N, C-alpha and C positions, 0 to 999 in steps of 0.2 A: 504493500499500499504506499502510495507516494506521500511523503511528508510535506506540508505546506507551511508557509510563514504565518505567523500569528502574533497578536499582541494581547496580553492579559491586562484587563482593567479592574479586576476584583479589588475590593478594598482590603481584603485579608485573605491569605492562603491558609486555611485550616489544615488542609492536607497538602503534601508536596505537589507543586504544579510545575510543569516543564516550561522553561523560558529559553529564549534564544539569545545568544551573545551577539550584540550589535557592533561593539567596538572594544578594542583593548588598547590601553595607553600605557606606555612604559614610564614609570615614575623615577625609578633608580635601578641600580644593578640587581635588586632582588624584589622589587615591588611593582605591581601593575594594577591599574584601575579598569574594572570591567563595567561596561555599560550594557544593560540588558533590555530586551524588548518586553517590558512590563512596568506597571506603575502600581504604587500602594498608597493607602491612606495611612501615613505615618508622620512621625515628626523626629527631629534630631535626637540622637542618643538611643533610639530603638535599634533592634537588630533582627536579622533574618537567619534561618538555618539553611545552608546550601547543602544539597545532597548529590552525590555521584553514586548512582545505583550500583549495587554489589561491591561498594568500596567503603564509604564513610559519609558522615554528615558533620558539618562544622558551623559554628556561629560566626557571623560577620556583621560589624556595624554598618548601618546604611550611610553611604556618602551622599546619597540623594534618593528620593522616593519616586520621582517622575522626571525621567525614567529611573528605574531601580539601578543604583550604581554601588559597586562594592570595591573597596581597596583590599588587595590580597597580597601579603608578603610571603615569599617562598621560605618557610621555616620547618616544613615537615612534608610527609608523603602526600597529604590531601592538597595542600597549597602548591606543591611542585606539579601535581597532575593538573591542577587548574591552570597553571602557567603554561602547560603544553597545549591548552585549548586554543582554538582559532575563532574569529568571527564567523558566525553561522552555526557553531556547535551549540548543543543543548545542555543545560544543567536543570536541576529541580530546586525549587525554593518553597519554604513555608514561613509564615509570619505576617506582619511584624510582631515582635514580642518585646516585653519589658516596658519599664518606665524610662523615658528619656529626660531631656533637660526641659525644665519649665521656668522660664524667665518671666516673672510676674511684675507687671507695672512698667510703664515707659520711663525713659529717662535714666536708667541705671548706667553706671560706668562698669563695663564688663571686661574681665581678663579671660581670654580663652587660651588655655594652656595645654599643649600637646607634646607628648613624648614619643618619639619614634613613629610607628604606625598608629599611635593613639590620636593622631590628627584627623583620622578618618571622619568622624562625625562633626568636627568643629568648623569645617569650612561651611557646611550646610547651616549650622547654627549661626554662623557670622552673617550669612546672607539673610536670614530671617530677622536679624537685628538691625540691619541697615535702615536708617530712618526711624528707628524705634528707640534703641538705646542712645544715651547721651554720648557714649564713646565705646569703641571696641578696640582692644589691644590684643593681638594674637602673639603668644610666646611660644615658639616652636623650638624643641630641643632634640638633640640626638648625640650619639657618641662622636661622630665625624661628619664633615661636611657632605660626604657621599651618602650618608644615612638621612639627611634632612629631606623631609617630604612636604609637598604642597606650599612651600614658602612663596613661590611665584603666584600661585593661585590666590593666596591671602593678599599678597602685595597688589594684585590686580583689582581688588575690591576697593572701590573708592570709599574713603572714610575709615578704613581699617589700618591702624598702625601695626606693623609687623616687626617683631623682634626675634632674631635667630640666635640660639646658643649652641655651642658644641663643647663636649668634654675635653677634646684635644685642641680646641682653639683654631681649627682649620677653617671655620667660617663663623662669622658673627662674633658674639660675646664669648669669651673663653670661661666656661663654667657650665652650670646646670640651669634649668628654667627657674629654679628658686632664687638663683643669684640675680637674674634680671627682674623677677617679680617683687622681691622684698623691698627694693627702693621705691617702687611704685606704691606699694602698700603703705610704706612709711610716710609718704607724702599725702596720703589720704585720697589718692586718685582712683581708687577701685572700690566699687561697692559689692561686687560678687565675683567669684572665681568659678568657671566652668572648665573642667579638665578631663582628659582621658590619657592613660599611659600606664606605665609599670606601677606595681603596688608600692614600691619605695618612693617613687615620685609623688603619688597620690597621698601617701601617709605624711610626707613633708609638707604638701600643700594644705592638708587638713590642719596641721599644726600651725601654719602661717595664718590660715583663716581664723583660728581660735585666738592667736596672738593679737591680730589686728582687728578682730571683731567684725569680720565680713562673712557673708554667706558663702558656703561652698557647695558646688554640685559636682561630685566626682563619679566618673564612670569606671567601675571596678571590673577588671578581666577575671574570668572564672572558667572552669571546665564545665561547659553546659552541653547536656545530652538531649533533654526532652523539650526545653523551652517553655514548659507549662507547669512547672513547680512540682512535678510528681517524683522524679528520681532523686532529688536532693544533692546531686553532684556539685552544684554551684553554691552551696551553703557558705555564707560569709558573715561572721559575727552575728549569728542568730537569724539572718535574713536569707531568703532564697533569691539569688540575684537575677534570675531570669524572670521573676515576677515582681519582686520588690525593688529591683534595680534594672539594669546595671548602674543607673545613675542614683546615687544616694545623696540626699540633700540635708545640709544642716544650716539652719538660719541663725541669725545673730542672737535671737532670744533664747536659743538652746545652749549657748556657749557661756 
């Protein structure tokens, strides 16, 4: 039976739905962005489960919902198999899942902080805040300049200040994202931190938020299997991240 092109416009994929890869963009030596022939009713910080039949299923943050866009870094067998795909190939998706970022109230001064491929949901969040937030500062960090992702995409957003940090000093500020963010917090120029990245980075940002009394919304990575809170694989500090997170919010009144 001949397969034909199609576009899925469902608001949610309760069961895996096949989608076609429209475009693949190379971001750096190990990361690609996949644009898919589908759209979802979702918001920044939510994720989908991508499935390759007879192989495995993995969670990925949404870079965009219309069209569905995923950033995939080759760090294991599943992601390397995804990197071997070509435009026109099929994969399967279900979702969106989880709680994303919820920036309430206009006029906030936001710091969007991404470590490594944790920048994936933040460019979309930045776009939603243009003309809404009082200011948006993107702080992007990685180990080396070669590992920096989406810096140009952020820089191309009018009104977004972009700061790059690298641990080896090969690009931008020599140091970590906290080294760039702490001075901004000290001057009172930030009302809320929205971040995604490694646990160590997020823990440090949480402490900074408590220190300076600003709201934090942190997207925590976890080993997610079911996406609907049944298996418990993504339990973190008493919460099931696929349902209660991955974005966990702490407001000033709780600190």
